[in-house]
N, C-alpha and C positions, 0 to 999 in steps of 0.2 A: 141529258143526264139519265133521265126515268129510261128511254129505250136503248141505252148503252148497257145499261143494268138488265134489263130482259135480255138483249142479245146475249151477253157474257154466259146467264143462266142457261139459254138454249145453246150456246156451243157447248156448253159442259154435259149438258144431256144427251146432244146429237154427238158427241165424241165417245161417251160412255157406250152408246147403243152401237156405234159403228165399230167398236172393238169387240163386244159381243156378236156383232155380224160377222166381223172377220173369223173369229172364231168359230162359228157355226159352219161357213162357208168352207173354211180350212180342216177342222176338225171333226164337226158333225154334230156338235153337242154347243147349245147356247151357255149355259153355265155349268161348271162341273167344279166343284167345291175342294176336291183333291188337287186340282190345278190350282197353282197360287198366282201364276204371271198375269193372264188375262184379267181375271176376277177382280184381283187387288186394283188395277188401274180403272177399270169399269165401275167399280164402286166406289173409287176415289173420286171420278169424275161424277157421278149420279150425286154422291154425298156434296161436293162443290157446289154443284147447281141447285139444292136442295137449301144450303147455308145461305148463297146469296140471295134466293128468293125470301127465306124467313128473316134474315137479317134486313132485306129492304121492306118487307112489310112490319116488321117490328119499328124500323124506324120513321117510316112512314106515319104508323099509328099512334107513336109518340109524339111525332111534330103537329099532327092533327088535333091531338086533346088541348 
């Protein structure tokens, strides 16, 4: 179960990075605030990954206490 949670967080970070990499290759810019399409999805994936990790750490700390 623990490995599955880490894998899901890693996949979320990886997808966010791949979206920005595709934008850099095609458009030539990593992150452009005026463009809403790619940035929205990449920030959503990064936030999902952080949320998964923070939720897992919070739950794990609560069970160990």
